Residue, then its C-alpha position, 0 to 999 in steps of 0.5 A: x583149889x585149897x592147899x596147905x603150904x609148908x614153911x620150907x616152900x615159903x622160904x624157898x620161894x624168895x629164891x625163885x623156882x616152883x615155890x615162887x611160882x606156887x606163892x604167885x598162884x596164891x597172891x593172884x588168886x588162883x589157889x586158896x592158902x589154908x592156915x592156922x595160927x601155928x603155921x603163921x607163927x612158924x612162917x614168921x619165926x623161920x623167915x626172921x631166922x633166915x634173915x628175911x625179916x626186913x625184905x620187901x617181900x616178907x613185909x608184903x607177905x605179912x601184910x597179905x596174912x594180916x588182911x587174910x588175903x585169899x586164904x582160909x584160916x582155921x582157929x582150932x584144929x583137931x588133935x592129929x599125932x601121925x608124925x612122930x619123927x617130927x611132931x611140929x609137922x602135924x600142925x600142916x596135916x591138922x590144918x589140912x584136914x580142918x580146911x578140907x584141902x586137896x594138897x599139902x605142898x612141902x619138900x619135908x620128907x617127914x610129911x612127903x614120906x606119907x604121900x597122902x593122909x585121907x583125901x589129902x595129897x602130900x606133894x612136892x612143888x614140881x609135882x603140884x605145879x604139873x597137877x595144877x597146870x594139867x587142871x587149868x589147860 
């Protein structure tokens, strides 16, 4: 299952709960993380801003990105300008379209309000875990 994970989920994963479970699914090869250069840059910038720059978990995460561990990386994305209230969120939709993902996992209201774009479901961590658990039973 291919997914795009919004930055707020990565930040939240350092504090436990469903976001941490989702990152564990990726690290354990249960889901495939789809990324673009724009998304990786935002992950690094936001995690550093939150003071996570020197934590072991962040170093491990960046190491996994550099090795392209269990991920699909897209170098170019289509022009999509569907989210006008926060245009920077369009990068997640562009990546999802380019990688033909099943889900965008997010806590961001600008994305969640869409609920779906084309065949891509836009879902919060709790609902994603419920869907994932149903599919793996």
